[in-house]
All heavy atoms as a GROMACS GRO file, in nm:
protein
  527
    1MET      N    1   8.737  11.697  10.220
    1MET     CA    2   8.666  11.824  10.221
    1MET      C    3   8.752  11.930  10.156
    1MET      O    4   8.871  11.937  10.178
    1MET     CB    5   8.635  11.862  10.366
    1MET     CG    6   8.570  11.996  10.380
    1MET     SD    7   8.534  12.032  10.552
    1MET     CE    8   8.477  12.196  10.534
    2GLY      N    9   8.693  12.015  10.077
    2GLY     CA   10   8.766  12.123  10.011
    2GLY      C   11   8.780  12.245  10.101
    2GLY      O   12   8.704  12.262  10.196
    3TYR      N   13   8.875  12.326  10.071
    3TYR     CA   14   8.900  12.447  10.148
    3TYR      C   15   8.897  12.566  10.055
    3TYR      O   16   8.956  12.562   9.948
    3TYR     CB   17   9.036  12.440  10.219
    3TYR     CG   18   9.035  12.334  10.322
    3TYR    CD1   19   9.068  12.203  10.290
    3TYR    CD2   20   8.993  12.361  10.450
    3TYR    CE1   21   9.061  12.103  10.384
    3TYR    CE2   22   8.985  12.263  10.544
    3TYR     CZ   23   9.019  12.133  10.511
    3TYR     OH   24   9.011  12.034  10.604
    4ALA      N   25   8.826  12.668  10.094
    4ALA     CA   26   8.822  12.792  10.016
    4ALA      C   27   8.909  12.894  10.089
    4ALA      O   28   8.882  12.929  10.204
    4ALA     CB   29   8.680  12.844  10.002
    5ILE      N   30   9.014  12.935  10.024
    5ILE     CA   31   9.103  13.037  10.078
    5ILE      C   32   9.082  13.161   9.994
    5ILE      O   33   9.076  13.154   9.871
    5ILE     CB   34   9.250  12.991  10.071
    5ILE    CG1   35   9.270  12.863  10.153
    5ILE    CG2   36   9.345  13.099  10.116
    5ILE    CD1   37   9.247  12.880  10.301
    6TYR      N   38   9.070  13.274  10.059
    6TYR     CA   39   9.044  13.399   9.987
    6TYR      C   40   9.171  13.481   9.975
    6TYR      O   41   9.240  13.504  10.072
    6TYR     CB   42   8.934  13.478  10.058
    6TYR     CG   43   8.804  13.402  10.057
    6TYR    CD1   44   8.770  13.316  10.160
    6TYR    CD2   45   8.718  13.412   9.949
    6TYR    CE1   46   8.653  13.242  10.156
    6TYR    CE2   47   8.601  13.338   9.944
    6TYR     CZ   48   8.570  13.254  10.048
    6TYR     OH   49   8.454  13.181  10.043
    7SER      N   50   9.202  13.519   9.853
    7SER     CA   51   9.319  13.601   9.826
    7SER      C   52   9.275  13.723   9.746
    7SER      O   53   9.157  13.741   9.720
    7SER     CB   54   9.424  13.521   9.748
    7SER     OG   55   9.379  13.498   9.617
    8ARG      N   56   9.371  13.801   9.705
    8ARG     CA   57   9.338  13.919   9.624
    8ARG      C   58   9.272  13.879   9.493
    8ARG      O   59   9.201  13.957   9.432
    8ARG     CB   60   9.465  13.999   9.593
    8ARG     CG   61   9.522  14.066   9.715
    8ARG     CD   62   9.648  14.137   9.679
    8ARG     NE   63   9.746  14.035   9.638
    8ARG     CZ   64   9.874  14.053   9.633
    8ARG    NH1   65   9.925  14.169   9.664
    8ARG    NH2   66   9.956  13.957   9.598
    9CYS      N   67   9.295  13.754   9.450
    9CYS     CA   68   9.238  13.706   9.323
    9CYS      C   69   9.100  13.644   9.342
    9CYS      O   70   9.041  13.596   9.247
    9CYS     CB   71   9.332  13.603   9.262
    9CYS     SG   72   9.495  13.668   9.226
   10GLY      N   73   9.052  13.637   9.465
   10GLY     CA   74   8.922  13.575   9.492
   10GLY      C   75   8.939  13.444   9.566
   10GLY      O   76   9.044  13.415   9.622
   11ALA      N   77   8.835  13.361   9.565
   11ALA     CA   78   8.838  13.234   9.638
   11ALA      C   79   8.916  13.129   9.560
   11ALA      O   80   8.906  13.121   9.438
   11ALA     CB   81   8.696  13.185   9.663
   12ILE      N   82   8.992  13.050   9.633
   12ILE     CA   83   9.067  12.940   9.574
   12ILE      C   84   9.023  12.813   9.647
   12ILE      O   85   9.042  12.802   9.768
   12ILE     CB   86   9.219  12.960   9.591
   12ILE    CG1   87   9.263  13.089   9.523
   12ILE    CG2   88   9.295  12.841   9.533
   12ILE    CD1   89   9.405  13.128   9.553
   13ASP      N   90   8.960  12.719   9.576
   13ASP     CA   91   8.915  12.594   9.637
   13ASP      C   92   9.023  12.489   9.622
   13ASP      O   93   9.082  12.473   9.514
   13ASP     CB   94   8.787  12.544   9.570
   13ASP     CG   95   8.668  12.633   9.602
   13ASP    OD1   96   8.657  12.678   9.718
   13ASP    OD2   97   8.587  12.657   9.512
   14MET      N   98   9.051  12.414   9.731
   14MET     CA   99   9.155  12.311   9.731
   14MET      C  100   9.105  12.188   9.803
   14MET      O  101   9.045  12.198   9.909
   14MET     CB  102   9.280  12.362   9.802
   14MET     CG  103   9.344  12.481   9.740
   14MET     SD  104   9.486  12.530   9.837
   14MET     CE  105   9.487  12.705   9.801
   15ASP      N  106   9.133  12.071   9.745
   15ASP     CA  107   9.104  11.944   9.810
   15ASP      C  108   9.237  11.883   9.854
   15ASP      O  109   9.312  11.831   9.772
   15ASP     CB  110   9.031  11.850   9.714
   15ASP     CG  111   8.996  11.717   9.778
   15ASP    OD1  112   8.980  11.713   9.902
   15ASP    OD2  113   8.988  11.617   9.705
   16ILE      N  114   9.266  11.892   9.984
   16ILE     CA  115   9.392  11.844  10.039
   16ILE      C  116   9.370  11.703  10.093
   16ILE      O  117   9.277  11.679  10.170
   16ILE     CB  118   9.441  11.936  10.152
   16ILE    CG1  119   9.465  12.077  10.095
   16ILE    CG2  120   9.568  11.881  10.218
   16ILE    CD1  121   9.494  12.182  10.200
   17THR      N  122   9.456  11.609  10.050
   17THR     CA  123   9.441  11.471  10.096
   17THR      C  124   9.555  11.425  10.186
   17THR      O  125   9.537  11.330  10.262
   17THR     CB  126   9.428  11.374   9.977
   17THR    OG1  127   9.536  11.395   9.887
   17THR    CG2  128   9.296  11.399   9.903
   18SER      N  129   9.672  11.490  10.180
   18SER     CA  130   9.782  11.455  10.270
   18SER      C  131   9.884  11.567  10.274
   18SER      O  132   9.893  11.647  10.181
   18SER     CB  133   9.850  11.324  10.227
   18SER     OG  134   9.916  11.341  10.104
   19ALA      N  135   9.961  11.569  10.382
   19ALA     CA  136  10.067  11.669  10.398
   19ALA      C  137  10.176  11.610  10.486
   19ALA      O  138  10.147  11.539  10.583
   19ALA     CB  139  10.012  11.796  10.461
   20LYS      N  140  10.301  11.637  10.449
   20LYS     CA  141  10.415  11.584  10.524
   20LYS      C  142  10.531  11.683  10.516
   20LYS      O  143  10.561  11.735  10.408
   20LYS     CB  144  10.458  11.451  10.464
   20LYS     CG  145  10.573  11.384  10.534
   20LYS     CD  146  10.603  11.250  10.470
   20LYS     CE  147  10.712  11.179  10.546
   20LYS     NZ  148  10.736  11.045  10.492
   21TYR      N  149  10.594  11.709  10.630
   21TYR     CA  150  10.712  11.795  10.631
   21TYR      C  151  10.826  11.728  10.553
   21TYR      O  152  10.838  11.606  10.551
   21TYR     CB  153  10.760  11.822  10.773
   21TYR     CG  154  10.667  11.910  10.852
   21TYR    CD1  155  10.587  11.858  10.953
   21TYR    CD2  156  10.659  12.046  10.825
   21TYR    CE1  157  10.502  11.939  11.026
   21TYR    CE2  158  10.574  12.128  10.898
   21TYR     CZ  159  10.495  12.073  10.997
   21TYR     OH  160  10.410  12.154  11.068
   22ILE      N  161  10.909  11.808  10.489
   22ILE     CA  162  11.028  11.761  10.418
   22ILE      C  163  11.150  11.821  10.487
   22ILE      O  164  11.153  11.941  10.514
   22ILE     CB  165  11.026  11.806  10.271
   22ILE    CG1  166  10.906  11.747  10.198
   22ILE    CG2  167  11.154  11.766  10.201
   22ILE    CD1  168  10.892  11.801  10.057
   23THR      N  169  11.250  11.736  10.512
   23THR     CA  170  11.374  11.785  10.571
   23THR      C  171  11.459  11.847  10.462
   23THR      O  172  11.485  11.784  10.360
   23THR     CB  173  11.451  11.670  10.639
   23THR    OG1  174  11.366  11.608  10.735
   23THR    CG2  175  11.576  11.720  10.707
   24ASP      N  176  11.502  11.971  10.483
   24ASP     CA  177  11.586  12.038  10.383
   24ASP      C  178  11.733  12.001  10.405
   24ASP      O  179  11.767  11.924  10.495
   24ASP     CB  180  11.565  12.189  10.384
   24ASP     CG  181  11.602  12.256  10.515
   24ASP    OD1  182  11.686  12.203  10.590
   24ASP    OD2  183  11.546  12.364  10.543
   25LEU      N  184  11.820  12.052  10.322
   25LEU     CA  185  11.962  12.017  10.328
   25LEU      C  186  12.028  12.056  10.460
   25LEU      O  187  12.130  11.999  10.498
   25LEU     CB  188  12.037  12.082  10.212
   25LEU     CG  189  11.995  12.034  10.073
   25LEU    CD1  190  12.067  12.114   9.966
   25LEU    CD2  191  12.023  11.886  10.058
   26ARG      N  192  11.972  12.154  10.530
   26ARG     CA  193  12.028  12.196  10.659
   26ARG      C  194  11.964  12.123  10.777
   26ARG      O  195  11.992  12.152  10.891
   26ARG     CB  196  12.011  12.346  10.676
   26ARG     CG  197  12.092  12.426  10.575
   26ARG     CD  198  12.064  12.572  10.588
   26ARG     NE  199  11.926  12.591  10.544
   26ARG     CZ  200  11.869  12.707  10.520
   26ARG    NH1  201  11.937  12.817  10.539
   26ARG    NH2  202  11.745  12.715  10.479
   27GLY      N  203  11.874  12.030  10.747
   27GLY     CA  204  11.809  11.953  10.853
   27GLY      C  205  11.683  12.015  10.908
   27GLY      O  206  11.623  11.962  11.001
   28GLY      N  207  11.639  12.127  10.852
   28GLY     CA  208  11.516  12.191  10.897
   28GLY      C  209  11.395  12.141  10.820
   28GLY      O  210  11.406  12.064  10.726
   29GLU      N  211  11.279  12.183  10.863
   29GLU     CA  212  11.154  12.145  10.799
   29GLU      C  213  11.085  12.270  10.746
   29GLU      O  214  10.982  12.313  10.796
   29GLU     CB  215  11.063  12.071  10.897
   29GLU     CG  216  11.120  11.939  10.943
   29GLU     CD  217  11.032  11.867  11.042
   29GLU    OE1  218  10.946  11.931  11.107
   29GLU    OE2  219  11.050  11.745  11.058
   30SER      N  220  11.141  12.330  10.642
   30SER     CA  221  11.088  12.455  10.590
   30SER      C  222  10.987  12.436  10.478
   30SER      O  223  10.926  12.531  10.433
   30SER     CB  224  11.203  12.543  10.538
   30SER     OG  225  11.272  12.477  10.435
   31THR      N  226  10.968  12.311  10.433
   31THR     CA  227  10.881  12.283  10.320
   31THR      C  228  10.787  12.168  10.356
   31THR      O  229  10.821  12.080  10.433
   31THR     CB  230  10.965  12.244  10.197
   31THR    OG1  231  11.059  12.349  10.172
   31THR    CG2  232  10.879  12.226  10.073
   32ILE      N  233  10.668  12.169  10.296
   32ILE     CA  234  10.570  12.063  10.316
   32ILE      C  235  10.539  12.000  10.181
   32ILE      O  236  10.513  12.071  10.084
   32ILE     CB  237  10.440  12.120  10.378
   32ILE    CG1  238  10.470  12.182  10.514
   32ILE    CG2  239  10.333  12.011  10.390
   32ILE    CD1  240  10.354  12.258  10.574
   33LEU      N  241  10.544  11.866  10.176
   33LEU     CA  242  10.499  11.793  10.058
   33LEU      C  243  10.350  11.768  10.079
   33LEU      O  244  10.310  11.706  10.178
   33LEU     CB  245  10.574  11.661  10.044
   33LEU     CG  246  10.527  11.568   9.933
   33LEU    CD1  247  10.546  11.635   9.796
   33LEU    CD2  248  10.601  11.436   9.939
   34VAL      N  249  10.268  11.816   9.988
   34VAL     CA  250  10.123  11.808  10.005
   34VAL      C  251  10.059  11.758   9.875
   34VAL      O  252  10.114  11.779   9.767
   34VAL     CB  253  10.066  11.948  10.045
   34VAL    CG1  254  10.090  12.052   9.939
   34VAL    CG2  255   9.919  11.941  10.079
   35VAL      N  256   9.946  11.690   9.887
   35VAL     CA  257   9.869  11.649   9.770
   35VAL      C  258   9.742  11.736   9.770
   35VAL      O  259   9.660  11.728   9.860
   35VAL     CB  260   9.833  11.499   9.773
   35VAL    CG1  261   9.747  11.463   9.652
   35VAL    CG2  262   9.960  11.416   9.777
   36ILE      N  263   9.732  11.821   9.668
   36ILE     CA  264   9.618  11.912   9.652
   36ILE      C  265   9.554  11.882   9.518
   36ILE      O  266   9.621  11.883   9.415
   36ILE     CB  267   9.662  12.060   9.660
   36ILE    CG1  268   9.724  12.091   9.795
   36ILE    CG2  269   9.543  12.152   9.632
   36ILE    CD1  270   9.779  12.231   9.809
   37ASP      N  271   9.424  11.855   9.522
   37ASP     CA  272   9.349  11.822   9.400
   37ASP      C  273   9.416  11.709   9.323
   37ASP      O  274   9.422  11.709   9.201
   37ASP     CB  275   9.332  11.946   9.311
   37ASP     CG  276   9.251  12.055   9.378
   37ASP    OD1  277   9.162  12.022   9.459
   37ASP    OD2  278   9.277  12.173   9.352
   38GLY      N  279   9.472  11.610   9.396
   38GLY     CA  280   9.534  11.494   9.335
   38GLY      C  281   9.674  11.516   9.284
   38GLY      O  282   9.735  11.424   9.229
   39THR      N  283   9.730  11.635   9.301
   39THR     CA  284   9.863  11.667   9.250
   39THR      C  285   9.961  11.689   9.365
   39THR      O  286   9.939  11.778   9.447
   39THR     CB  287   9.857  11.794   9.162
   39THR    OG1  288   9.763  11.774   9.057
   39THR    CG2  289   9.993  11.828   9.105
   40PRO      N  290  10.071  11.610   9.370
   40PRO     CA  291  10.172  11.635   9.472
   40PRO      C  292  10.248  11.763   9.440
   40PRO      O  293  10.279  11.791   9.324
   40PRO     CB  294  10.266  11.515   9.461
   40PRO     CG  295  10.204  11.420   9.366
   40PRO     CD  296  10.100  11.493   9.289
   41MET      N  297  10.275  11.841   9.543
   41MET     CA  298  10.353  11.964   9.526
   41MET      C  299  10.421  11.998   9.657
   41MET      O  300  10.383  11.948   9.762
   41MET     CB  301  10.264  12.080   9.480
   41MET     CG  302  10.154  12.118   9.577
   41MET     SD  303  10.049  12.253   9.519
   41MET     CE  304   9.959  12.173   9.388
   42THR      N  305  10.523  12.081   9.649
   42THR     CA  306  10.589  12.130   9.770
   42THR      C  307  10.542  12.272   9.796
   42THR      O  308  10.524  12.351   9.704
   42THR     CB  309  10.742  12.125   9.757
   42THR    OG1  310  10.783  12.200   9.643
   42THR    CG2  311  10.792  11.983   9.745
   43VAL      N  312  10.524  12.301   9.925
   43VAL     CA  313  10.474  12.432   9.966
   43VAL      C  314  10.565  12.485  10.077
   43VAL      O  315  10.587  12.416  10.177
   43VAL     CB  316  10.328  12.421  10.018
   43VAL    CG1  317  10.279  12.553  10.072
   43VAL    CG2  318  10.236  12.370   9.907
   44PRO      N  319  10.616  12.606  10.062
   44PRO     CA  320  10.699  12.665  10.168
   44PRO      C  321  10.612  12.707  10.286
   44PRO      O  322  10.494  12.738  10.270
   44PRO     CB  323  10.763  12.787  10.102
   44PRO     CG  324  10.665  12.826   9.996
   44PRO     CD  325  10.603  12.697   9.947
   45GLN      N  326  10.672  12.707  10.404
   45GLN     CA  327  10.600  12.753  10.523
   45GLN      C  328  10.608  12.906  10.529
   45GLN      O  329  10.681  12.963  10.608
   45GLN     CB  330  10.660  12.689  10.648
   45GLN     CG  331  10.636  12.541  10.654
   45GLN     CD  332  10.684  12.483  10.784
   45GLN    OE1  333  10.638  12.524  10.892
   45GLN    NE2  334  10.776  12.390  10.777
   46ASP      N  335  10.530  12.967  10.445
   46ASP     CA  336  10.525  13.113  10.431
   46ASP      C  337  10.382  13.157  10.460
   46ASP      O  338  10.291  13.119  10.388
   46ASP     CB  339  10.566  13.151  10.289
   46ASP     CG  340  10.558  13.300  10.262
   46ASP    OD1  341  10.510  13.377  10.349
   46ASP    OD2  342  10.600  13.340  10.152
   47PRO      N  343  10.360  13.235  10.566
   47PRO     CA  344  10.225  13.276  10.603
   47PRO      C  345  10.148  13.347  10.491
   47PRO      O  346  10.025  13.347  10.491
   47PRO     CB  347  10.246  13.370  10.722
   47PRO     CG  348  10.378  13.334  10.776
   47PRO     CD  349  10.460  13.287  10.659
   48SER      N  350  10.217  13.405  10.394
   48SER     CA  351  10.147  13.474  10.286
   48SER      C  352  10.112  13.380  10.170
   48SER      O  353  10.043  13.420  10.077
   48SER     CB  354  10.230  13.592  10.234
   48SER     OG  355  10.350  13.546  10.176
   49ASN      N  356  10.156  13.255  10.176
   49ASN     CA  357  10.129  13.157  10.071
   49ASN      C  358   9.990  13.097  10.092
   49ASN      O  359   9.962  13.040  10.198
   49ASN     CB  360  10.236  13.048  10.075
   49ASN     CG  361  10.222  12.946   9.965
   49ASN    OD1  362  10.122  12.876   9.958
   49ASN    ND2  363  10.323  12.937   9.881
   50VAL      N  364   9.902  13.108   9.992
   50VAL     CA  365   9.764  13.060  10.009
   50VAL      C  366   9.758  12.908  10.026
   50VAL      O  367   9.670  12.858  10.096
   50VAL     CB  368   9.672  13.106   9.894
   50VAL    CG1  369   9.656  13.256   9.894
   50VAL    CG2  370   9.719  13.056   9.759
   51HIS      N  371   9.850  12.835   9.966
   51HIS     CA  372   9.852  12.690   9.985
   51HIS      C  373   9.889  12.656  10.129
   51HIS      O  374   9.830  12.567  10.190
   51HIS     CB  375   9.949  12.624   9.886
   51HIS     CG  376   9.905  12.633   9.745
   51HIS    ND1  377   9.946  12.733   9.661
   51HIS    CD2  378   9.822  12.555   9.672
   51HIS    CE1  379   9.891  12.716   9.543
   51HIS    NE2  380   9.814  12.609   9.547
   52PHE      N  381   9.987  12.726  10.184
   52PHE     CA  382  10.026  12.704  10.324
   52PHE      C  383   9.910  12.737  10.417
   52PHE      O  384   9.882  12.664  10.512
   52PHE     CB  385  10.150  12.786  10.359
   52PHE     CG  386  10.197  12.767  10.500
   52PHE    CD1  387  10.240  12.644  10.545
   52PHE    CD2  388  10.199  12.874  10.589
   52PHE    CE1  389  10.284  12.625  10.676
   52PHE    CE2  390  10.243  12.857  10.719
   52PHE     CZ  391  10.286  12.732  10.762
   53GLN      N  392   9.838  12.845  10.391
   53GLN     CA  393   9.721  12.880  10.471
   53GLN      C  394   9.617  12.769  10.468
   53GLN      O  395   9.559  12.733  10.572
   53GLN     CB  396   9.659  13.011  10.420
   53GLN     CG  397   9.747  13.132  10.439
   53GLN     CD  398   9.691  13.254  10.367
   53GLN    OE1  399   9.575  13.258  10.331
   53GLN    NE2  400   9.776  13.352  10.344
   54ALA      N  401   9.594  12.711  10.350
   54ALA     CA  402   9.496  12.603  10.336
   54ALA      C  403   9.540  12.479  10.412
   54ALA      O  404   9.459  12.411  10.476
   54ALA     CB  405   9.474  12.570  10.189
   55ILE      N  406   9.670  12.448  10.408
   55ILE     CA  407   9.723  12.333  10.482
   55ILE      C  408   9.700  12.351  10.632
   55ILE      O  409   9.659  12.257  10.702
   55ILE     CB  410   9.873  12.313  10.452
   55ILE    CG1  411   9.893  12.271  10.306
   55ILE    CG2  412   9.934  12.210  10.546
   55ILE    CD1  413  10.038  12.282  10.258
   56LEU      N  414   9.725  12.470  10.684
   56LEU     CA  415   9.704  12.496  10.827
   56LEU      C  416   9.558  12.478  10.866
   56LEU      O  417   9.527  12.422  10.972
   56LEU     CB  418   9.752  12.636  10.864
   56LEU     CG  419   9.902  12.660  10.854
   56LEU    CD1  420   9.934  12.804  10.891
   56LEU    CD2  421   9.980  12.562  10.941
   57GLU      N  422   9.465  12.523  10.782
   57GLU     CA  423   9.322  12.505  10.809
   57GLU      C  424   9.286  12.356  10.805
   57GLU      O  425   9.212  12.307  10.889
   57GLU     CB  426   9.238  12.585  10.710
   57GLU     CG  427   9.245  12.734  10.729
   57GLU     CD  428   9.201  12.778  10.869
   57GLU    OE1  429   9.096  12.728  10.917
   57GLU    OE2  430   9.273  12.858  10.930
   58TRP      N  431   9.338  12.285  10.705
   58TRP     CA  432   9.314  12.142  10.692
   58TRP      C  433   9.363  12.068  10.817
   58TRP      O  434   9.296  11.977  10.866
   58TRP     CB  435   9.386  12.093  10.566
   58TRP     CG  436   9.388  11.945  10.547
   58TRP    CD1  437   9.289  11.868  10.492
   58TRP    CD2  438   9.494  11.856  10.579
   58TRP    NE1  439   9.328  11.736  10.489
   58TRP    CE2  440   9.455  11.726  10.543
   58TRP    CE3  441   9.620  11.873  10.635
   58TRP    CZ2  442   9.534  11.615  10.560
   58TRP    CZ3  443   9.701  11.762  10.654
   58TRP    CH2  444   9.658  11.635  10.616
   59ALA      N  445   9.481  12.105  10.868
   59ALA     CA  446   9.541  12.038  10.983
   59ALA      C  447   9.463  12.061  11.112
   59ALA      O  448   9.480  11.986  11.208
   59ALA     CB  449   9.685  12.080  10.999
   60LYS      N  450   9.379  12.162  11.118
   60LYS     CA  451   9.299  12.191  11.238
   60LYS      C  452   9.185  12.092  11.255
   60LYS      O  453   9.133  12.077  11.364
   60LYS     CB  454   9.240  12.333  11.230
   60LYS     CG  455   9.342  12.441  11.249
   60LYS     CD  456   9.274  12.577  11.241
   60LYS     CE  457   9.373  12.690  11.249
   60LYS     NZ  458   9.306  12.822  11.235
   61GLU      N  459   9.145  12.023  11.148
   61GLU     CA  460   9.033  11.930  11.155
   61GLU      C  461   9.076  11.799  11.219
   61GLU      O  462   9.190  11.754  11.202
   61GLU     CB  463   8.978  11.902  11.016
   61GLU     CG  464   8.904  12.017  10.958
   61GLU     CD  465   8.827  11.977  10.833
   61GLU    OE1  466   8.822  11.857  10.800
   61GLU    OE2  467   8.774  12.068  10.769
   62ASP      N  468   8.984  11.734  11.291
   62ASP     CA  469   9.012  11.605  11.353
   62ASP      C  470   9.054  11.504  11.248
   62ASP      O  471   8.993  11.494  11.142
   62ASP     CB  472   8.889  11.553  11.427
   62ASP     CG  473   8.860  11.630  11.555
   62ASP    OD1  474   8.954  11.692  11.609
   62ASP    OD2  475   8.745  11.627  11.601
   63GLY      N  476   9.159  11.430  11.277
   63GLY     CA  477   9.206  11.327  11.187
   63GLY      C  478   9.308  11.375  11.085
   63GLY      O  479   9.369  11.294  11.017
   64ASN      N  480   9.324  11.505  11.070
   64ASN     CA  481   9.422  11.558  10.976
   64ASN      C  482   9.543  11.609  11.052
   64ASN      O  483   9.529  11.675  11.155
   64ASN     CB  484   9.364  11.675  10.896
   64ASN     CG  485   9.252  11.633  10.805
   64ASN    OD1  486   9.242  11.518  10.768
   64ASN    ND2  487   9.169  11.728  10.767
   65GLU      N  488   9.660  11.575  11.002
   65GLU     CA  489   9.782  11.628  11.060
   65GLU      C  490   9.891  11.632  10.955
   65GLU      O  491   9.888  11.555  10.859
   65GLU     CB  492   9.828  11.546  11.180
   65GLU     CG  493   9.875  11.407  11.146
   65GLU     CD  494   9.930  11.334  11.267
   65GLU    OE1  495  10.038  11.374  11.316
   65GLU    OE2  496   9.865  11.240  11.310
   66ILE      N  497   9.984  11.721  10.974
   66ILE     CA  498  10.100  11.727  10.887
   66ILE      C  499  10.199  11.626  10.944
   66ILE      O  500  10.244  11.640  11.058
   66ILE     CB  501  10.162  11.868  10.884
   66ILE    CG1  502  10.056  11.970  10.841
   66ILE    CG2  503  10.282  11.871  10.789
   66ILE    CD1  504  10.101  12.115  10.857
   67ALA      N  505  10.228  11.522  10.866
   67ALA     CA  506  10.315  11.415  10.914
   67ALA      C  507  10.458  11.465  10.930
   67ALA      O  508  10.502  11.556  10.859
   67ALA     CB  509  10.311  11.298  10.815
   68ALA      N  510  10.530  11.404  11.023
   68ALA     CA  511  10.671  11.439  11.047
   68ALA      C  512  10.756  11.394  10.929
   68ALA      O  513  10.722  11.299  10.858
   68ALA     CB  514  10.720  11.372  11.174
   69ALA      N  515  10.866  11.461  10.910
   69ALA     CA  516  10.962  11.424  10.805
   69ALA      C  517  11.026  11.290  10.838
   69ALA      O  518  11.033  11.250  10.955
   69ALA     CB  519  11.069  11.532  10.790
   70ASP      N  520  11.071  11.221  10.736
   70ASP     CA  521  11.141  11.093  10.756
   70ASP      C  522  11.278  11.116  10.817
   70ASP      O  523  11.342  11.210  10.797
   70ASP     CB  524  11.157  11.019  10.624
   70ASP     CG  525  11.022  10.974  10.568
   70ASP    OD1  526  10.930  10.948  10.647
   70ASP    OD2  527  11.011  10.966  10.445
   0.00000   0.00000   0.00000
């Protein structure tokens, strides 16, 4: 299912298929590896980031979760 996130630029549609936390060099999980529209990318956990907002909405649905880091 796609997600429409609204920003100052208008609606942004995203098809998220997976998300997983990434452990950073300090051992924290500040970044998420996500596949959006078939493209893997990293997204910071920043509340103002539209991709992060879409990931949080995606994770609220049954069956979707952000996987733990390895």
